[in-house]
N, CA and C atoms as a LAMMPS dump frame, in Angstrom:
ITEM: TIMESTEP
0
ITEM: NUMBER OF ATOMS
630
ITEM: BOX BOUNDS ff ff ff
-5.0000000000000000e+02 5.0000000000000000e+02
-5.0000000000000000e+02 5.0000000000000000e+02
-5.0000000000000000e+02 5.0000000000000000e+02
ITEM: ATOMS id mol type element x y z
1 1 1 N -229.15 371.423 -237.478
2 1 2 C -228.439 372.722 -238.12
3 1 3 C -227.876 373.31 -236.797
4 2 1 N -226.512 373.898 -237.251
5 2 2 C -226.09 374.873 -235.966
6 2 3 C -227.147 375.523 -235.626
7 3 1 N -226.918 376.329 -234.849
8 3 2 C -227.804 377.178 -233.787
9 3 3 C -227.131 378.586 -234.923
10 4 1 N -225.98 378.446 -234.7
11 4 2 C -225.388 380.148 -235.88
12 4 3 C -225.862 380.033 -237.014
13 5 1 N -226.7 379.331 -237.517
14 5 2 C -226.474 379.392 -239.184
15 5 3 C -227.727 378.545 -239.86
16 6 1 N -228.695 378.904 -238.463
17 6 2 C -230.419 379.126 -238.544
18 6 3 C -230.635 380.782 -239.059
19 7 1 N -229.511 381.731 -239.561
20 7 2 C -230.384 382.417 -240.095
21 7 3 C -230.011 382.723 -241.482
22 8 1 N -229.475 381.504 -241.88
23 8 2 C -229.643 381.357 -243.135
24 8 3 C -230.539 380.317 -243.964
25 9 1 N -231.134 380.024 -243.257
26 9 2 C -232.648 378.773 -244.313
27 9 3 C -233.702 380.754 -244.907
28 10 1 N -233.57 381.695 -244.012
29 10 2 C -234.954 382.496 -244.338
30 10 3 C -233.498 383.114 -245.983
31 11 1 N -232.215 382.725 -246.227
32 11 2 C -231.784 383.747 -247.49
33 11 3 C -232.429 382.86 -248.643
34 12 1 N -232.69 383.901 -249.391
35 12 2 C -232.968 382.887 -250.778
36 12 3 C -233.091 383.954 -252.321
37 13 1 N -233.04 382.988 -253.397
38 13 2 C -233.168 384.062 -254.535
39 13 3 C -234.705 384.915 -254.8
40 14 1 N -236.16 384.379 -254.163
41 14 2 C -236.986 384.928 -254.001
42 14 3 C -236.789 386.488 -252.949
43 15 1 N -235.962 385.997 -251.917
44 15 2 C -235.916 387.626 -250.837
45 15 3 C -235.537 388.319 -251.533
46 16 1 N -233.9 387.682 -252.569
47 16 2 C -233.219 388.87 -252.647
48 16 3 C -233.553 389.801 -253.613
49 17 1 N -234.648 388.997 -254.32
50 17 2 C -235.314 389.605 -255.727
51 17 3 C -236.283 390.559 -255.376
52 18 1 N -236.929 390.615 -254.131
53 18 2 C -238.034 391.509 -253.551
54 18 3 C -237.063 392.523 -253.14
55 19 1 N -235.685 391.766 -251.92
56 19 2 C -234.999 393.212 -251.915
57 19 3 C -234.692 394.725 -252.452
58 20 1 N -234.129 393.746 -253.852
59 20 2 C -233.732 394.311 -254.928
60 20 3 C -234.477 395.419 -255.574
61 21 1 N -235.908 394.978 -255.44
62 21 2 C -237.461 395.769 -256.207
63 21 3 C -237.363 397.069 -255.11
64 22 1 N -236.964 396.74 -254.22
65 22 2 C -237.612 397.851 -252.613
66 22 3 C -236.79 398.52 -252.486
67 23 1 N -235.109 397.988 -252.488
68 23 2 C -234.645 399.414 -252.921
69 23 3 C -234.125 400.527 -253.901
70 24 1 N -234.668 399.273 -255.098
71 24 2 C -234.765 400.22 -256.189
72 24 3 C -235.391 401.395 -256.008
73 25 1 N -236.769 401.129 -255.369
74 25 2 C -238.234 401.252 -255.622
75 25 3 C -237.915 402.62 -254.716
76 26 1 N -237.301 402.486 -253.849
77 26 2 C -237.571 403.399 -252.361
78 26 3 C -236.536 404.121 -252.824
79 27 1 N -236.726 405.722 -252.266
80 27 2 C -236.01 406.767 -251.997
81 27 3 C -234.595 406.749 -251.863
82 28 1 N -233.797 407.304 -251.603
83 28 2 C -232.728 407.05 -251.52
84 28 3 C -232.81 407.987 -249.854
85 29 1 N -232.699 408.131 -249.088
86 29 2 C -232.524 408.925 -248.443
87 29 3 C -231.163 409.038 -247.3
88 30 1 N -230.005 408.992 -247.979
89 30 2 C -228.818 409.838 -247.383
90 30 3 C -228.621 410.856 -247.339
91 31 1 N -227.487 411.619 -246.528
92 31 2 C -227.665 413.059 -246.401
93 31 3 C -226.461 412.745 -247.513
94 32 1 N -226.161 414.248 -247.877
95 32 2 C -225.486 414.644 -249.129
96 32 3 C -223.632 413.743 -248.127
97 33 1 N -222.903 414.172 -247.763
98 33 2 C -221.748 412.879 -247.307
99 33 3 C -221.443 411.588 -247.181
100 34 1 N -223.223 411.171 -246.992
101 34 2 C -223.697 410.04 -246.8
102 34 3 C -223.493 409.205 -248.321
103 35 1 N -223.932 409.829 -249.367
104 35 2 C -223.938 409.829 -250.791
105 35 3 C -222.91 409.394 -251.287
106 36 1 N -222.303 410.823 -251.001
107 36 2 C -220.26 411.09 -251.84
108 36 3 C -219.413 409.709 -250.817
109 37 1 N -220.169 409.393 -250.301
110 37 2 C -218.807 408.261 -250.031
111 37 3 C -219.706 406.735 -249.992
112 38 1 N -220.742 406.613 -250.559
113 38 2 C -221.487 405.331 -251.167
114 38 3 C -221.145 405.007 -252.773
115 39 1 N -221.113 406.566 -252.915
116 39 2 C -220.714 406.761 -254.675
117 39 3 C -219.281 406.782 -254.801
118 40 1 N -218.098 407.065 -253.344
119 40 2 C -216.549 406.747 -253.233
120 40 3 C -216.334 404.953 -253.436
121 41 1 N -217.053 404.724 -252.804
122 41 2 C -216.905 403.07 -252.584
123 41 3 C -216.99 402.184 -253.258
124 42 1 N -218.403 402.656 -254.504
125 42 2 C -218.664 401.916 -255.564
126 42 3 C -217.598 402.211 -257.227
127 43 1 N -217.066 403.756 -256.564
128 43 2 C -215.993 403.609 -257.863
129 43 3 C -214.739 403.282 -257.411
130 44 1 N -214.514 403.018 -256.387
131 44 2 C -213.107 402.341 -255.901
132 44 3 C -213.028 400.67 -255.65
133 45 1 N -214.244 400.211 -255.768
134 45 2 C -214.324 398.481 -255.787
135 45 3 C -213.626 398.098 -256.874
136 46 1 N -214.056 398.323 -258.544
137 46 2 C -213.052 397.525 -259.519
138 46 3 C -211.661 397.599 -259.239
139 47 1 N -211.109 398.981 -258.578
140 47 2 C -210.012 399.129 -258.938
141 47 3 C -209.53 398.613 -258.113
142 48 1 N -210.092 397.589 -256.453
143 48 2 C -209.555 396.915 -255.316
144 48 3 C -209.657 395.736 -255.993
145 49 1 N -210.25 395.296 -257.067
146 49 2 C -210.204 393.689 -257.431
147 49 3 C -209.52 393.71 -258.687
148 50 1 N -209.314 394.64 -259.223
149 50 2 C -207.796 394.695 -260.288
150 50 3 C -206.565 393.786 -259.781
151 51 1 N -206.474 394.996 -258.582
152 51 2 C -205.295 395.293 -258.051
153 51 3 C -205.22 393.935 -257.814
154 52 1 N -205.206 392.652 -257.505
155 52 2 C -205.026 391.32 -256.924
156 52 3 C -205.234 390.384 -258.336
157 53 1 N -205.495 391.326 -259.607
158 53 2 C -206.074 390.284 -260.41
159 53 3 C -205.279 390.319 -261.386
160 54 1 N -203.952 391.144 -261.705
161 54 2 C -202.365 391.46 -261.882
162 54 3 C -201.628 390.886 -261.186
163 55 1 N -201.97 389.849 -259.4
164 55 2 C -200.805 389.526 -259.03
165 55 3 C -201.065 388.011 -259.225
166 56 1 N -200.206 388.046 -259.578
167 56 2 C -199.674 386 -259.509
168 56 3 C -199.914 385.228 -258.608
169 57 1 N -198.418 385.122 -258.1
170 57 2 C -198 385.135 -255.823
171 57 3 C -198.169 386.325 -254.961
172 58 1 N -199.106 385.998 -253.96
173 58 2 C -199.274 386.947 -253.477
174 58 3 C -198.224 386.992 -252.354
175 59 1 N -197.288 388.16 -252.413
176 59 2 C -196.146 388.423 -251.454
177 59 3 C -196.279 389.019 -250.323
178 60 1 N -195.809 389.365 -248.745
179 60 2 C -196.076 390.001 -247.811
180 60 3 C -196.625 392.008 -248.723
181 61 1 N -195.461 392.192 -249.545
182 61 2 C -195.702 393.292 -250.107
183 61 3 C -196.984 393.753 -250.537
184 62 1 N -197.969 392.524 -250.979
185 62 2 C -198.836 392.69 -251.009
186 62 3 C -200.258 392.484 -250.437
187 63 1 N -199.953 392.247 -249.192
188 63 2 C -200.149 391.839 -248.062
189 63 3 C -200.573 393.073 -247.147
190 64 1 N -199.572 393.525 -247.652
191 64 2 C -199.638 394.605 -246.519
192 64 3 C -199.859 396.158 -247.179
193 65 1 N -199.834 395.952 -248.157
194 65 2 C -200.855 397.597 -249.216
195 65 3 C -202.214 397.12 -248.977
196 66 1 N -203.09 395.476 -249.523
197 66 2 C -204.452 394.916 -249.591
198 66 3 C -204.835 395.676 -247.97
199 67 1 N -204.075 394.9 -246.993
200 67 2 C -204.45 395.579 -245.985
201 67 3 C -204.901 396.604 -245.12
202 68 1 N -204.397 397.769 -245.768
203 68 2 C -204.561 398.554 -245.783
204 68 3 C -205.416 399.383 -246.039
205 69 1 N -205.545 399.181 -248.127
206 69 2 C -206.416 399.495 -248.674
207 69 3 C -208.353 398.771 -247.801
208 70 1 N -207.767 397.696 -247.525
209 70 2 C -209.227 397.217 -247.043
210 70 3 C -210.113 397.781 -245.861
211 71 1 N -209.476 398.039 -244.652
212 71 2 C -209.686 399.615 -243.471
213 71 3 C -209.16 400.696 -244.281
214 72 1 N -208.728 401.16 -245.222
215 72 2 C -210.093 402.292 -246.093
216 72 3 C -211.539 402.219 -246.196
217 73 1 N -212.354 400.973 -246.147
218 73 2 C -213.562 400.383 -246.14
219 73 3 C -213.909 400.52 -245.035
220 74 1 N -213.251 400.645 -243.999
221 74 2 C -213.437 400.651 -242.707
222 74 3 C -213.729 401.928 -241.66
223 75 1 N -214.348 402.156 -240.452
224 75 2 C -214.132 402.858 -239.321
225 75 3 C -212.782 402.829 -238.561
226 76 1 N -212.283 401.608 -238.944
227 76 2 C -211.31 400.928 -236.991
228 76 3 C -209.96 400.968 -237.738
229 77 1 N -209.092 401.422 -237.138
230 77 2 C -207.37 401.879 -237.821
231 77 3 C -206.89 400.131 -237.641
232 78 1 N -206.167 400.114 -238.691
233 78 2 C -205.505 398.501 -238.851
234 78 3 C -204.918 398.306 -238.166
235 79 1 N -204.537 397.314 -237.211
236 79 2 C -203.614 396.774 -236.102
237 79 3 C -202.798 395.565 -237.132
238 80 1 N -202.002 395.554 -238.24
239 80 2 C -201.217 394.163 -238.498
240 80 3 C -200.275 393.549 -238.024
241 81 1 N -200.773 392.1 -237.729
242 81 2 C -199.723 391.83 -237.203
243 81 3 C -198.959 390.136 -237.505
244 82 1 N -197.953 390.69 -237.389
245 82 2 C -196.913 389.616 -238.681
246 82 3 C -196.338 387.986 -238.552
247 83 1 N -197.184 387.759 -237.029
248 83 2 C -196.452 386.628 -236.183
249 83 3 C -197.259 385.422 -237.5
250 84 1 N -197.081 384.276 -237.973
251 84 2 C -197.096 382.967 -238.747
252 84 3 C -197.627 384.106 -240.155
253 85 1 N -196.698 384.699 -240.555
254 85 2 C -197.305 385.156 -241.807
255 85 3 C -197.133 384.065 -243.038
256 86 1 N -195.874 383.452 -242.691
257 86 2 C -195.823 382.47 -244.35
258 86 3 C -197.394 382.042 -244.394
259 87 1 N -197.743 381.343 -243.197
260 87 2 C -198.447 380.928 -243.262
261 87 3 C -200.338 381.542 -243.361
262 88 1 N -200.209 382.244 -243.344
263 88 2 C -200.944 383.831 -244.291
264 88 3 C -200.615 383.555 -245.473
265 89 1 N -199.742 383.572 -246.01
266 89 2 C -199.782 384.038 -247.709
267 89 3 C -200.283 382.715 -247.896
268 90 1 N -199.35 382.037 -246.957
269 90 2 C -200.082 380.02 -247.777
270 90 3 C -201.477 379.949 -248.037
271 91 1 N -202.315 380.23 -247.231
272 91 2 C -203.289 380.312 -247.627
273 91 3 C -204.223 382.099 -248.226
274 92 1 N -203.97 382.297 -248.388
275 92 2 C -204.202 383.855 -249.685
276 92 3 C -203.132 382.871 -250.836
277 93 1 N -202.728 382.201 -250.6
278 93 2 C -202.302 382.228 -252.13
279 93 3 C -203.441 381.062 -252.869
280 94 1 N -203.884 380.318 -252.018
281 94 2 C -204.502 379.015 -252.388
282 94 3 C -206.288 379.679 -252.492
283 95 1 N -206.221 381.087 -251.905
284 95 2 C -207.639 381.67 -252.369
285 95 3 C -207.411 382.203 -254.508
286 96 1 N -206.582 382.315 -254.247
287 96 2 C -205.897 383.149 -255.015
288 96 3 C -206.253 382.447 -256.298
289 97 1 N -205.917 381.391 -255.758
290 97 2 C -205.833 379.733 -256.941
291 97 3 C -207.363 379.471 -257.036
292 98 1 N -207.943 380.058 -255.868
293 98 2 C -209.545 379.176 -256.085
294 98 3 C -209.33 378.032 -254.802
295 99 1 N -209.085 378.151 -254.508
296 99 2 C -209.571 377.406 -253.245
297 99 3 C -210.139 377.713 -251.987
298 100 1 N -211.626 376.496 -251.667
299 100 2 C -211.803 377.527 -250.251
300 100 3 C -211.105 376.763 -249.018
301 101 1 N -211.273 377.592 -247.778
302 101 2 C -210.65 377.507 -246.726
303 101 3 C -211.133 377.117 -245.48
304 102 1 N -210.608 376.174 -244.939
305 102 2 C -211.337 376.02 -243.545
306 102 3 C -211.369 376.949 -243.109
307 103 1 N -211.8 376.943 -241.372
308 103 2 C -211.885 377.51 -240.653
309 103 3 C -210.934 377.977 -239.95
310 104 1 N -209.889 377.12 -239.439
311 104 2 C -208.828 377.112 -239.389
312 104 3 C -207.986 378.615 -239.38
313 105 1 N -207.726 377.782 -241.374
314 105 2 C -207.445 379.152 -241.903
315 105 3 C -207.643 380.567 -242.274
316 106 1 N -208.799 380.677 -242.028
317 106 2 C -209.909 381.704 -241.662
318 106 3 C -208.957 382.069 -240.535
319 107 1 N -209.087 381.605 -239.45
320 107 2 C -208.513 382.226 -238.129
321 107 3 C -207.445 383.125 -238.154
322 108 1 N -206.708 382.303 -238.821
323 108 2 C -205.787 382.522 -239.164
324 108 3 C -205.115 383.556 -239.242
325 109 1 N -205.592 384.274 -241.047
326 109 2 C -205.745 385.649 -241.84
327 109 3 C -205.828 386.369 -240.685
328 110 1 N -207.143 386.584 -239.939
329 110 2 C -207.951 386.738 -239.418
330 110 3 C -207.63 388.11 -238.303
331 111 1 N -206.533 386.502 -237.693
332 111 2 C -205.685 387.014 -236.329
333 111 3 C -204.775 388.253 -236.903
334 112 1 N -204.042 387.901 -238.405
335 112 2 C -203.183 389.054 -238.838
336 112 3 C -204.04 390.475 -239.424
337 113 1 N -204.811 390.278 -239.703
338 113 2 C -205.796 391.71 -239.681
339 113 3 C -206.667 392.435 -238.945
340 114 1 N -205.882 392.856 -237.813
341 114 2 C -206.914 393.464 -236.19
342 114 3 C -208.454 392.621 -236.024
343 115 1 N -207.349 391.1 -236.048
344 115 2 C -208.247 390.064 -235.996
345 115 3 C -209.898 390.209 -236.378
346 116 1 N -210.31 390.804 -237.056
347 116 2 C -211.66 391.06 -237.652
348 116 3 C -212.122 390.097 -239.108
349 117 1 N -212.904 389.316 -238.527
350 117 2 C -214.092 388.493 -239.999
351 117 3 C -214.51 389.011 -241.07
352 118 1 N -214.766 390.654 -240.475
353 118 2 C -215.025 391.548 -241.632
354 118 3 C -214.337 392.293 -242.391
355 119 1 N -212.225 392.449 -241.48
356 119 2 C -211.34 392.432 -242.2
357 119 3 C -211.351 391.761 -243.843
358 120 1 N -211.179 390.446 -242.678
359 120 2 C -210.617 389.486 -244.083
360 120 3 C -211.492 388.677 -244.864
361 121 1 N -213.138 388.863 -244.657
362 121 2 C -213.94 388.47 -245.713
363 121 3 C -213.517 389.54 -247.177
364 122 1 N -213.415 390.949 -246.6
365 122 2 C -213.011 391.737 -247.914
366 122 3 C -211.662 391.558 -248.871
367 123 1 N -210.959 391.344 -247.447
368 123 2 C -209.676 390.664 -248.299
369 123 3 C -209.564 389.361 -248.441
370 124 1 N -210.297 388.496 -248.491
371 124 2 C -210.631 387.531 -249.347
372 124 3 C -211.471 387.449 -250.89
373 125 1 N -212.961 388.645 -250.829
374 125 2 C -213.654 388.927 -251.879
375 125 3 C -212.578 389.268 -252.784
376 126 1 N -211.214 390.258 -252.098
377 126 2 C -210.723 391.194 -253.339
378 126 3 C -209.989 390.254 -254.282
379 127 1 N -209.218 389.569 -253.469
380 127 2 C -207.945 388.415 -254.027
381 127 3 C -209.013 387.622 -254.729
382 128 1 N -209.977 387.033 -254.213
383 128 2 C -211.092 385.871 -255.228
384 128 3 C -212.341 386.422 -255.333
385 129 1 N -213.211 387.814 -255.77
386 129 2 C -213.876 387.981 -255.672
387 129 3 C -215.353 386.311 -256.127
388 130 1 N -214.795 385.424 -257.43
389 130 2 C -215.581 384.871 -257.514
390 130 3 C -216.094 383.428 -256.679
391 131 1 N -214.824 382.974 -255.626
392 131 2 C -215.127 382.343 -254.515
393 131 3 C -215.804 382.908 -252.925
394 132 1 N -215.781 384.227 -253.178
395 132 2 C -216.08 384.768 -251.871
396 132 3 C -216.219 386.139 -251.679
397 133 1 N -217.527 386.333 -250.399
398 133 2 C -217.793 387.13 -250.653
399 133 3 C -217.804 388.383 -249.003
400 134 1 N -218.058 389.663 -249.204
401 134 2 C -218.112 390.372 -248.207
402 134 3 C -218.891 390.02 -247.367
403 135 1 N -218.351 390.24 -245.999
404 135 2 C -219.171 389.502 -244.391
405 135 3 C -219.021 390.835 -243.786
406 136 1 N -220.258 391.732 -243.449
407 136 2 C -220.126 392.579 -242.253
408 136 3 C -221.021 392.487 -241.038
409 137 1 N -221.863 393.188 -240.984
410 137 2 C -222.835 393.747 -239.54
411 137 3 C -223.517 393.775 -240.682
412 138 1 N -223.641 394.719 -241.472
413 138 2 C -225.578 394.943 -242.524
414 138 3 C -225.684 393.708 -242.874
415 139 1 N -224.61 392.544 -243.444
416 139 2 C -225.102 391.254 -243.907
417 139 3 C -225.736 390.903 -242.617
418 140 1 N -224.977 390.966 -242.071
419 140 2 C -225.276 390.342 -240.56
420 140 3 C -227.264 390.597 -240.384
421 141 1 N -227.237 391.478 -240.082
422 141 2 C -228.411 392.854 -240.017
423 141 3 C -229.059 391.998 -240.375
424 142 1 N -229.337 392.099 -242.255
425 142 2 C -230.065 391.754 -243.176
426 142 3 C -230.528 390.095 -242.875
427 143 1 N -229.543 389.118 -242.873
428 143 2 C -229.745 387.757 -242.229
429 143 3 C -230.999 387.676 -241.56
430 144 1 N -230.528 388.114 -240.235
431 144 2 C -231.098 388.476 -239.275
432 144 3 C -232.871 389.071 -238.383
433 145 1 N -231.849 389.407 -239.504
434 145 2 C -233.817 391.061 -239.531
435 145 3 C -233.137 391.463 -238.286
436 146 1 N -232.513 392.006 -237.732
437 146 2 C -231.965 392.799 -236.537
438 146 3 C -231.093 394.061 -236.615
439 147 1 N -231.618 395.306 -235.986
440 147 2 C -230.092 395.458 -235.933
441 147 3 C -229.308 395.245 -234.643
442 148 1 N -228.728 394.085 -234.285
443 148 2 C -228.344 393.59 -233.014
444 148 3 C -227.124 392.91 -234.01
445 149 1 N -226.22 393.858 -234.135
446 149 2 C -225.073 392.507 -234.545
447 149 3 C -223.763 391.285 -233.916
448 150 1 N -224.389 391.284 -232.38
449 150 2 C -223.734 389.98 -231.647
450 150 3 C -223.111 388.822 -232.514
451 151 1 N -222.454 388.078 -232.848
452 151 2 C -222.108 387.193 -233.409
453 151 3 C -222.01 387.571 -235.228
454 152 1 N -221.355 388.362 -235.688
455 152 2 C -221.214 388.513 -236.47
456 152 3 C -219.49 387.829 -236.902
457 153 1 N -218.72 388.299 -236.008
458 153 2 C -217.582 387.438 -236.325
459 153 3 C -217.593 385.379 -236.042
460 154 1 N -218.565 385.108 -235.854
461 154 2 C -218.416 383.851 -236.211
462 154 3 C -217.979 383.115 -237.548
463 155 1 N -216.762 382.69 -237.619
464 155 2 C -215.985 382.017 -238.679
465 155 3 C -217.153 380.832 -239.582
466 156 1 N -217.542 380.129 -238.209
467 156 2 C -218.349 378.972 -239.652
468 156 3 C -219.475 379.391 -239.563
469 157 1 N -220.3 380.607 -239.399
470 157 2 C -221.533 381.281 -240.514
471 157 3 C -221.21 381.563 -241.115
472 158 1 N -219.874 382.158 -241.527
473 158 2 C -219.138 383.196 -242.756
474 158 3 C -218.708 382.166 -243.556
475 159 1 N -218.62 380.761 -243.336
476 159 2 C -218.1 379.635 -244.109
477 159 3 C -220.091 378.972 -245.223
478 160 1 N -220.717 379.01 -243.692
479 160 2 C -222.189 378.464 -244.024
480 160 3 C -222.705 379.809 -245.152
481 161 1 N -222.427 380.868 -244.767
482 161 2 C -222.838 382.117 -245.749
483 161 3 C -222.121 381.615 -247.49
484 162 1 N -221.067 381.365 -247.205
485 162 2 C -220.614 381.434 -248.723
486 162 3 C -221.077 380.285 -249.507
487 163 1 N -221.226 378.744 -248.366
488 163 2 C -222.264 378.175 -248.977
489 163 3 C -223.392 378.184 -249.438
490 164 1 N -224.37 379.081 -248.634
491 164 2 C -225.522 379.406 -249.133
492 164 3 C -225.618 380.373 -250.401
493 165 1 N -224.745 380.91 -250.401
494 165 2 C -224.264 382.266 -252.154
495 165 3 C -224.202 381.086 -252.742
496 166 1 N -223.037 380.239 -252.638
497 166 2 C -223.232 379.607 -253.556
498 166 3 C -224.014 378.361 -254.505
499 167 1 N -225.533 378.552 -253.542
500 167 2 C -226.623 378.002 -253.946
501 167 3 C -227.194 378.347 -254.73
502 168 1 N -227.544 379.905 -254.143
503 168 2 C -228.065 380.195 -255.226
504 168 3 C -227.756 380.561 -256.557
505 169 1 N -226.37 381.138 -256.58
506 169 2 C -225.655 381.662 -257.982
507 169 3 C -225.799 380.057 -258.434
508 170 1 N -226.484 379.096 -258.173
509 170 2 C -226.686 378.075 -259.413
510 170 3 C -228.064 377.79 -259.793
511 171 1 N -228.571 378.534 -259.409
512 171 2 C -229.973 378.434 -259.509
513 171 3 C -230.745 379.333 -260.623
514 172 1 N -231.541 378.516 -261.492
515 172 2 C -232.1 378.618 -263.168
516 172 3 C -232.279 380.597 -263.558
517 173 1 N -232.92 380.675 -262.482
518 173 2 C -232.97 382.229 -262.454
519 173 3 C -232.028 383.285 -261.613
520 174 1 N -231.008 382.79 -261.779
521 174 2 C -229.692 383.925 -260.981
522 174 3 C -229.408 385.159 -262.128
523 175 1 N -229.555 384.119 -263.347
524 175 2 C -229.024 385.135 -264.601
525 175 3 C -229.597 386.238 -264.822
526 176 1 N -230.945 386.064 -264.536
527 176 2 C -231.724 387.665 -264.784
528 176 3 C -231.061 388.336 -263.521
529 177 1 N -231.263 387.574 -262.551
530 177 2 C -231.136 388.702 -260.795
531 177 3 C -229.449 389.039 -261.282
532 178 1 N -228.52 388.321 -261.143
533 178 2 C -226.803 389.044 -261.748
534 178 3 C -227.117 390.363 -262.687
535 179 1 N -227.563 390.355 -263.842
536 179 2 C -227.616 391.374 -265.095
537 179 3 C -228.263 392.844 -264.381
538 180 1 N -229.624 392.219 -263.961
539 180 2 C -230.101 393.148 -263.316
540 180 3 C -229.385 394.352 -262.426
541 181 1 N -227.867 393.833 -261.391
542 181 2 C -227.251 393.652 -260.161
543 181 3 C -226.405 394.477 -261.287
544 182 1 N -225.563 394.653 -262.614
545 182 2 C -224.507 394.891 -263.138
546 182 3 C -224.973 395.894 -263.571
547 183 1 N -226.82 396.134 -264.432
548 183 2 C -227.734 397.868 -264.405
549 183 3 C -227.24 398.471 -263.638
550 184 1 N -227.415 398.011 -262.7
551 184 2 C -227.934 399.221 -261.245
552 184 3 C -226.35 399.392 -260.89
553 185 1 N -225.502 398.936 -260.721
554 185 2 C -223.638 398.853 -260.567
555 185 3 C -223.605 399.944 -262.151
556 186 1 N -223.81 399.573 -262.849
557 186 2 C -222.901 400.079 -264.273
558 186 3 C -221.773 399.455 -264.549
559 187 1 N -221.46 398.098 -263.674
560 187 2 C -220.817 397.696 -264.942
561 187 3 C -220.774 395.986 -263.986
562 188 1 N -219.868 395.538 -264.432
563 188 2 C -220.061 394.315 -264.144
564 188 3 C -219.45 393.439 -262.542
565 189 1 N -220.618 392.795 -261.82
566 189 2 C -219.688 392.857 -260.534
567 189 3 C -219.913 391.12 -260.728
568 190 1 N -219.15 389.938 -259.695
569 190 2 C -219.139 388.346 -259.735
570 190 3 C -221.075 388.104 -258.976
571 191 1 N -221.227 386.9 -258.915
572 191 2 C -222.427 386.757 -258.714
573 191 3 C -221.825 386.897 -257.004
574 192 1 N -221.277 386.723 -256.083
575 192 2 C -221.103 386.725 -254.447
576 192 3 C -221.069 387.921 -254.152
577 193 1 N -220.821 389.158 -255.433
578 193 2 C -221.036 390.254 -255.488
579 193 3 C -222.59 391.449 -255.72
580 194 1 N -223.126 390.684 -256.304
581 194 2 C -224.65 390.989 -256.777
582 194 3 C -225.587 390.478 -255.621
583 195 1 N -225.255 389.258 -254.966
584 195 2 C -225.785 389.011 -253.173
585 195 3 C -225.716 390.096 -251.896
586 196 1 N -224.276 390.068 -252.387
587 196 2 C -223.918 390.342 -250.82
588 196 3 C -224.277 392.367 -250.982
589 197 1 N -224.347 393.065 -252.967
590 197 2 C -224.069 394.689 -252.712
591 197 3 C -226.223 394.571 -251.769
592 198 1 N -227.232 393.586 -252.979
593 198 2 C -228.267 393.61 -252.642
594 198 3 C -228.546 393.17 -250.898
595 199 1 N -227.821 392.417 -249.704
596 199 2 C -228.431 392.193 -248.635
597 199 3 C -227.805 393.963 -247.894
598 200 1 N -226.54 394.491 -247.976
599 200 2 C -225.892 395.13 -247.972
600 200 3 C -227.008 396.461 -247.806
601 201 1 N -227.5 396.667 -248.821
602 201 2 C -228.27 397.84 -248.805
603 201 3 C -229.795 397.588 -248.855
604 202 1 N -230.276 396.699 -248.382
605 202 2 C -231.581 396.53 -248.197
606 202 3 C -231.698 396.186 -246.695
607 203 1 N -230.7 396.135 -245.439
608 203 2 C -230.549 395.798 -244.282
609 203 3 C -231.252 396.764 -243.157
610 204 1 N -232.079 396.539 -242.449
611 204 2 C -232.166 396.731 -241.304
612 204 3 C -230.85 397.721 -240.636
613 205 1 N -231.203 399.208 -240.323
614 205 2 C -229.307 399.976 -239.909
615 205 3 C -229.326 399.409 -238.888
616 206 1 N -227.932 398.941 -238.983
617 206 2 C -227.195 398.418 -237.736
618 206 3 C -226.626 399.005 -236.988
619 207 1 N -226.173 398.648 -235.649
620 207 2 C -226.149 399.586 -234.503
621 207 3 C -224.537 398.718 -234.551
622 208 1 N -223.884 398.535 -235.161
623 208 2 C -222.693 398.29 -235.461
624 208 3 C -221.929 399.272 -236.063
625 209 1 N -220.981 399.982 -236.608
626 209 2 C -219.994 401.087 -236.979
627 209 3 C -219.25 400.031 -238.202
628 210 1 N -218.571 398.637 -237.424
629 210 2 C -217.871 398.408 -238.73
630 210 3 C -218.649 397.852 -240.4
């Protein structure tokens, strides 16, 4: 196994269930501003998904708008790169149609949106939340069980992460876990989002601000 993918070995439905139990039972120690920010993200999420649900063919207009609302969830300011935009749009429409991209296609999209895999993963997720999961330093911290985030920008690791999540969603007991997350969030989310939600909330506090 690629050394970078070794952190995926300990990701299992059993661990996710334990993590969900832990975050459900633990008191929320965030300050008032943190709670408001998290509630704002939760409330905005379905609007972002719905934006792309109503788009048949992704154009540059959709991409520019979406890239900027994605960065509303991030502390960095977006630098949008228009080079190779036709290839980027071609790849994003493949995502819209339910296809999985290869590493070179993801790298090209990444170059368009701040050269950030985190921002790219959020864009891909909002376009097709059934096939793509959000990836950030918090998810990386959960998988590696560390506060350090070096390695979070590894595209092959992100693709391995998507494959692993797909395997977990096919397990017999996953439906009960998924239903529990929907009840917690108070609206229906995709299986990919359900898993990522638990990892995000259960991660060791990351040293990254992204």
